[in-house]
C-alpha positions as CSV (number, residue, x, y, z in Angstrom):
1,M,61.5,-54.5,30.9
2,I,62.6,-54.2,27.4
3,S,64.3,-51.6,27.0
4,T,62.1,-49.0,24.2
5,E,65.1,-48.8,21.9
6,H,64.8,-52.6,22.0
7,K,61.4,-52.7,21.2
8,N,61.3,-50.5,18.5
9,N,64.3,-52.5,17.2
10,V,61.8,-55.5,16.7
11,L,59.0,-53.3,15.3
12,T,61.6,-52.5,13.3
13,T,62.7,-55.6,11.7
14,L,58.7,-56.5,11.5
15,A,57.7,-54.3,8.9
16,Q,60.7,-54.8,7.0
17,L,59.7,-58.4,7.3
18,L,56.3,-57.9,6.1
19,I,57.3,-55.9,2.7
20,L,60.6,-58.7,1.8
21,H,57.9,-61.3,2.8
22,Q,54.9,-59.8,1.1
23,N,54.4,-62.0,-1.2
24,I,54.2,-65.1,0.7
25,I,51.6,-63.7,2.9
26,I,49.1,-63.1,-0.1
27,Q,50.1,-66.8,-1.4
28,A,49.0,-67.6,2.1
29,N,45.7,-66.0,2.3
30,Q,44.5,-66.8,-0.8
31,K,44.6,-70.8,-0.2
32,D,42.1,-69.2,3.0
33,V,40.3,-67.2,0.6
34,N,39.9,-70.0,-1.8
35,A,39.1,-72.3,0.8
36,Y,36.1,-70.2,2.0
37,Q,32.7,-71.5,1.7
38,G,30.4,-69.0,3.4
39,N,28.6,-66.4,1.3
40,D,29.4,-63.7,4.1
41,E,30.2,-60.9,1.9
42,S,31.7,-58.8,5.2
43,M,33.3,-61.8,6.3
44,L,35.1,-62.5,2.5
45,D,36.2,-58.5,2.9
46,R,37.9,-59.1,6.5
47,L,39.6,-61.9,4.9
48,K,41.0,-60.6,2.2
49,V,44.9,-59.6,2.4
50,N,46.8,-57.6,-1.2
51,G,49.2,-55.5,-1.7
52,S,47.4,-52.4,-0.1
53,K,47.0,-54.4,3.0
54,V,50.3,-56.0,3.5
55,K,51.5,-52.0,3.7
56,E,48.9,-50.9,5.8
57,M,50.4,-53.4,8.6
58,A,53.7,-52.6,8.2
59,L,52.8,-48.6,8.1
60,S,50.9,-49.4,11.3
61,V,53.8,-50.7,12.8
62,E,55.9,-47.6,12.2
63,Q,53.5,-45.4,13.5
64,A,53.6,-47.5,16.9
65,I,57.4,-47.6,16.6
66,A,56.7,-43.6,16.5
67,L,54.8,-43.4,19.6
68,N,56.0,-42.7,23.3
69,D,56.5,-46.0,25.4
70,P,53.9,-46.2,27.7
71,E,55.7,-48.2,30.4
72,G,57.1,-47.2,33.4
73,K,55.6,-43.8,33.4
74,V,55.3,-42.3,37.0
75,L,51.8,-41.4,37.6
76,Y,52.1,-40.4,41.2
77,T,54.8,-39.5,43.9
78,H,54.4,-39.2,47.4
79,H,57.3,-38.3,50.2
80,P,55.8,-38.7,53.3
81,D,57.6,-37.5,56.5
82,N,58.8,-41.1,57.7
83,G,61.2,-40.9,54.5
84,L,59.5,-43.5,52.2
85,K,59.5,-42.9,48.6
86,I,56.4,-43.7,47.1
87,E,55.5,-44.2,43.8
88,N,52.7,-45.4,41.1
89,R,54.1,-46.7,38.2
90,T,52.9,-48.0,34.7
91,V,53.4,-51.5,34.4
92,P,52.0,-54.2,31.8
93,F,49.2,-56.0,31.9
94,G,51.3,-59.8,31.2
95,N,49.4,-62.1,29.2
96,I,46.9,-61.0,27.4
97,L,44.5,-63.5,24.9
98,I,42.5,-61.9,22.2
99,I,39.9,-64.0,20.2
100,Y,39.5,-62.8,16.6
101,E,38.0,-64.2,13.7
102,S,38.8,-63.5,10.2
103,R,41.4,-60.3,10.0
104,P,44.4,-61.4,9.7
105,D,46.1,-58.1,10.1
106,V,44.5,-58.2,13.6
107,T,47.8,-60.7,14.0
108,I,49.6,-57.5,13.0
109,E,48.1,-54.7,14.9
110,A,46.8,-56.4,18.4
111,A,50.3,-57.9,18.5
112,I,52.6,-54.7,18.4
113,T,49.8,-52.7,20.1
114,A,50.5,-55.4,23.1
115,F,54.2,-55.5,22.5
116,K,55.4,-51.5,22.2
117,A,52.9,-51.8,26.0
118,G,55.6,-54.6,27.2
119,N,52.5,-57.4,27.4
120,K,52.9,-60.7,25.9
121,I,50.2,-62.0,24.0
122,L,48.5,-64.8,23.1
123,L,46.9,-64.9,19.3
124,K,43.6,-66.9,18.7
125,G,42.8,-66.3,15.0
126,G,39.5,-67.7,13.4
127,K,40.2,-71.1,11.6
128,E,39.3,-69.1,8.2
129,A,42.5,-67.1,8.2
130,R,44.8,-69.9,9.8
131,H,47.3,-70.1,6.9
132,T,47.3,-66.3,6.9
133,N,47.5,-65.7,10.8
134,L,50.5,-68.9,10.9
135,V,53.0,-67.3,7.9
136,L,52.4,-63.6,9.7
137,T,53.0,-65.1,13.1
138,E,56.6,-67.0,11.7
139,I,57.4,-63.6,10.1
140,W,56.9,-62.0,13.9
141,E,58.9,-64.6,15.3
142,Q,61.6,-63.7,13.3
143,A,61.4,-60.6,14.1
144,L,61.7,-61.1,17.9
145,I,64.5,-64.0,18.1
146,G,66.7,-61.9,15.1
147,N,66.5,-59.3,18.0
148,G,67.3,-60.9,21.0
149,V,63.8,-61.4,22.3
150,D,62.1,-64.3,23.5
151,K,59.8,-65.7,21.0
152,S,56.8,-66.4,23.6
153,Y,55.9,-62.6,22.9
154,V,54.2,-63.4,20.6
155,Q,52.4,-66.7,20.2
156,Y,49.5,-68.1,18.0
157,L,47.0,-70.3,19.3
158,D,45.9,-72.7,16.3
159,F,43.6,-73.9,19.1
160,N,39.9,-76.0,18.0
161,R,36.5,-74.4,19.5
162,A,37.0,-76.8,22.4
163,A,40.6,-76.5,23.2
164,T,39.4,-72.8,23.2
165,Q,36.7,-72.8,25.4
166,A,38.7,-75.4,27.7
167,L,41.3,-72.2,27.9
168,I,39.0,-70.0,28.5
169,K,37.4,-72.1,31.5
170,T,40.9,-73.3,33.4
171,N,43.0,-70.5,32.1
172,S,45.9,-72.7,32.3
173,L,48.5,-70.4,30.2
174,N,48.1,-67.7,33.1
175,I,46.4,-65.3,31.3
176,D,45.7,-62.1,32.9
177,L,43.5,-60.2,30.4
178,I,41.1,-61.5,27.7
179,I,39.8,-59.7,24.3
180,P,37.0,-61.2,22.8
181,R,36.2,-59.5,19.6
182,G,33.4,-61.8,17.6
183,G,30.2,-61.8,18.2
184,D,27.5,-62.0,21.0
185,G,27.7,-65.3,21.4
186,L,31.7,-65.7,22.2
187,I,31.2,-62.8,24.6
188,N,28.3,-64.0,26.2
189,F,30.1,-67.9,26.2
190,V,33.5,-65.4,27.7
191,K,31.4,-63.6,30.1
192,K,29.8,-66.6,31.5
193,N,32.7,-69.1,31.5
194,T,36.0,-66.8,33.0
195,E,37.7,-65.1,35.9
196,I,40.1,-63.5,33.6
197,P,39.6,-59.5,33.6
198,T,37.9,-59.0,30.3
199,I,38.1,-56.3,27.9
200,I,34.6,-56.1,25.6
201,S,35.3,-55.2,22.1
202,G,31.2,-55.1,21.5
203,R,29.2,-54.8,18.1
204,G,28.6,-51.5,16.4
205,N,25.0,-50.9,15.3
206,N,26.1,-47.5,15.2
207,F,23.1,-44.6,15.0
208,L,23.0,-41.4,13.2
209,F,20.6,-38.2,13.7
210,V,19.5,-36.0,10.9
211,D,18.4,-33.3,13.3
212,K,15.7,-30.6,11.7
213,E,18.5,-28.0,11.5
214,A,20.6,-30.2,9.6
215,N,22.3,-29.2,6.6
216,F,20.8,-32.4,4.3
217,E,23.5,-32.3,1.6
218,M,25.9,-33.2,4.4
219,A,24.0,-35.7,6.4
220,I,23.7,-37.7,2.9
221,E,27.3,-37.4,2.3
222,I,28.1,-38.6,5.7
223,I,25.4,-41.1,5.4
224,L,26.2,-42.5,2.4
225,N,30.4,-42.8,4.0
226,G,28.9,-45.1,6.6
227,K,27.8,-47.6,4.6
228,T,31.6,-47.5,2.4
229,R,32.6,-50.7,4.2
230,I,30.4,-53.1,5.3
231,S,32.5,-55.2,7.4
232,V,33.4,-53.1,9.9
233,C,32.3,-52.2,13.5
234,N,32.2,-48.6,12.5
235,A,29.7,-48.6,9.7
236,L,26.5,-47.0,9.9
237,D,22.9,-49.0,10.2
238,K,20.1,-47.2,11.9
239,V,19.3,-43.4,10.7
240,L,16.7,-41.3,12.8
241,L,15.6,-38.4,10.9
242,H,13.5,-35.2,12.5
243,Q,10.0,-35.1,11.6
244,D,10.3,-31.0,10.7
245,I,13.5,-31.3,8.4
246,P,12.2,-28.8,6.1
247,D,11.2,-29.9,2.6
248,L,11.3,-32.9,4.2
249,E,9.4,-34.9,1.1
250,N,12.4,-33.9,-1.6
251,Q,15.2,-34.4,0.8
252,L,14.1,-38.1,1.9
253,L,13.7,-38.7,-2.2
254,Q,17.2,-37.9,-2.6
255,L,18.5,-39.5,0.1
256,I,16.7,-42.6,-1.1
257,T,17.7,-42.2,-4.6
258,R,21.4,-41.9,-3.6
259,L,21.4,-45.1,-1.5
260,K,19.6,-46.8,-4.2
261,E,22.7,-45.9,-6.3
262,D,25.0,-47.4,-4.3
263,E,22.9,-50.9,-4.4
264,I,22.1,-50.2,-0.9
265,E,18.7,-51.7,0.4
266,I,16.5,-50.0,2.9
267,I,14.2,-50.6,5.5
268,G,11.9,-48.0,7.6
269,D,9.5,-48.2,10.2
270,S,7.4,-45.2,8.9
271,E,4.8,-45.2,6.5
272,I,6.8,-41.5,4.8
273,F,8.4,-44.1,3.4
274,E,6.6,-46.6,1.8
275,K,5.6,-44.1,-1.1
276,Y,9.4,-44.0,-1.9
277,G,9.3,-48.0,-2.2
278,V,11.0,-48.6,1.1
279,E,10.2,-52.0,2.8
280,R,8.6,-52.1,5.8
281,I,9.9,-53.4,9.8
282,T,8.0,-56.2,10.3
283,D,10.4,-57.4,13.1
284,P,11.7,-54.7,15.8
285,T,14.3,-57.2,17.1
286,I,16.3,-55.2,14.1
287,Y,16.6,-52.6,16.3
288,Y,19.3,-54.4,18.0
289,E,20.5,-56.3,15.2
290,E,24.5,-54.9,13.2
291,F,23.6,-55.3,9.9
292,L,27.2,-56.0,8.5
293,A,25.8,-55.9,5.2
294,K,24.8,-52.9,2.5
295,K,20.9,-52.7,4.0
296,I,19.8,-49.6,6.2
297,M,17.3,-49.0,8.7
298,L,15.6,-45.4,8.5
299,R,12.9,-44.2,10.8
300,M,10.8,-40.5,11.6
301,V,12.0,-39.6,15.3
302,E,9.5,-36.3,16.8
303,N,12.3,-34.7,18.4
304,I,16.3,-35.0,19.6
305,E,14.5,-36.4,23.0
306,E,13.3,-39.1,20.7
307,A,16.5,-39.5,18.9
308,I,18.4,-40.2,22.0
309,T,16.0,-42.5,23.7
310,I,15.9,-45.0,20.8
311,T,19.8,-44.5,20.4
312,N,20.5,-45.8,24.1
313,K,18.0,-48.3,23.6
314,Y,18.9,-49.9,20.6
315,S,22.7,-49.1,20.0
316,G,25.8,-51.2,20.5
317,K,27.2,-48.3,22.3
318,H,29.7,-48.1,20.0
319,S,29.5,-45.1,18.1
320,A,26.7,-42.5,17.3
321,S,26.5,-38.9,15.3
322,I,24.2,-36.2,15.2
323,I,24.4,-33.7,12.2
324,T,22.6,-30.1,12.9
325,L,23.4,-26.6,12.7
326,S,22.5,-26.3,16.3
327,A,25.1,-26.0,18.8
328,A,22.8,-26.3,21.4
329,S,21.5,-29.8,20.2
330,A,24.9,-30.8,19.4
331,A,25.8,-30.5,22.8
332,Q,22.5,-32.0,24.1
333,F,22.9,-35.4,21.5
334,L,27.2,-35.3,22.6
335,N,27.0,-35.3,26.1
336,E,22.9,-37.8,26.5
337,V,23.9,-39.8,24.0
338,D,25.9,-43.4,25.8
339,C,28.6,-44.7,23.5
340,A,32.1,-45.0,23.4
341,A,32.3,-42.0,20.5
342,V,29.9,-39.9,19.6
343,Y,30.0,-37.1,16.7
344,H,29.0,-34.4,15.6
345,N,28.5,-33.1,11.3
346,A,30.9,-36.4,11.1
347,S,30.9,-40.0,9.8
348,T,31.1,-42.9,12.4
349,R,33.7,-44.6,10.5
350,F,36.6,-42.5,12.2
351,T,36.2,-44.3,15.5
352,D,39.4,-46.3,14.8
353,G,42.9,-46.2,16.6
354,G,44.9,-44.9,13.4
355,Q,42.0,-42.0,12.7
356,F,42.7,-41.1,16.6
357,G,46.4,-41.1,16.5
358,F,46.7,-44.4,17.9
359,G,48.4,-46.0,15.4
360,A,47.4,-49.9,15.7
361,E,44.5,-50.5,17.6
362,M,43.9,-53.9,19.8
363,A,40.4,-53.4,19.8
364,I,37.7,-50.9,19.9
365,S,35.3,-51.4,24.0
366,T,32.2,-50.4,24.3
367,Q,32.7,-50.8,27.8
368,K,33.6,-48.1,30.1
369,V,36.1,-50.0,32.9
370,H,38.7,-49.9,32.2
371,F,38.8,-47.9,29.2
372,R,36.4,-46.8,26.6
373,G,36.6,-47.0,22.9
374,P,39.4,-48.2,20.8
375,I,42.4,-49.7,22.8
376,G,45.8,-48.6,22.2
377,I,49.1,-48.8,23.2
378,N,48.7,-46.1,25.9
379,Q,45.8,-48.4,27.6
380,L,47.0,-51.8,27.5
381,V,49.1,-50.8,31.2
382,T,47.7,-51.0,34.6
383,N,49.8,-49.7,37.3
384,K,51.2,-50.4,40.1
385,W,52.7,-48.9,43.9
386,F,56.6,-48.7,44.3
387,V,57.3,-48.3,47.9
388,F,61.0,-47.4,49.1
389,G,62.8,-47.3,52.4
390,N,65.1,-47.2,54.7
391,G,63.8,-49.7,57.6
392,Q,60.6,-48.0,58.5
393,I,58.1,-49.8,60.3
394,R,54.6,-48.9,61.1
């Protein structure tokens, strides 16, 4: 084990080096931005690093320093009559592989989350952020070596797709846990081709339900906030509206007008929207789609039960929100919707490790085992039994 003090010394050095080498990081990132040939606006948004982003990276490191070390906590103690001492303690997973694309800040945030919990991490970033990721890894190595810690705690895998797929299949690097952060193609490949335990960081495709007892002005502001960034997994994609909302047509006019002012493409799945010039949905599979674009879907529903059913069927099980003044409706929605994070009168954009008080996060898990929601320092440990005796036999 590395002591908490030693871990924090490494992280303190890392935060200082990030600020010191800010210009080098931005220059490397500019190479990646200039080399990007695609037209995916959300991808480009995730790729860019500026001075503000570097400061955010450094801040996430400082937040990790302030958090308690989760390694070595005693979860349970038992003293049987035979004189044994039995303890269950938290221990690191070991070697964690994270596969991610485009976002260079993951190279910092994922690694500090793993490191503070005592793990070693293998970083496999996307080719579009290669120059930035290599510079950030060099900075990590400086912080580790400068504090007398083996640089193998943070390694960047400069692999192509074939080499990465081979690693997933063969586990030639003795990986204990895989966290794939990407599209369905990556996630399905990992599921089908490895026996390594996996935490799925799934898609967003988040839903919001405006109840008949909602404060509609509040609902509009929350809906607009859900589209402030299109490249994040906690963005809002689908809005369900109760058919009995008072003064419905005027309220819809206000909502659609505000969305159009923000240049958000609107598609609808109810006839009522056509009079506002909203394009009608022709392909029902769009319900499953995570837009990652300035695009939103509207649909009328008969009641809260229909809203819950639709959300549970189509959402990515990431985040969902209800806007209502009814405590009973809020309780029903929050308890019956099957998502990692559920909200009452608040934006889905808060599903984030930093917003939840974790500091940096590794990913946002949309599965139920071993943890659900933002994966922070405290979620990157498992447990182990320690039994102490003086010759006992059974």
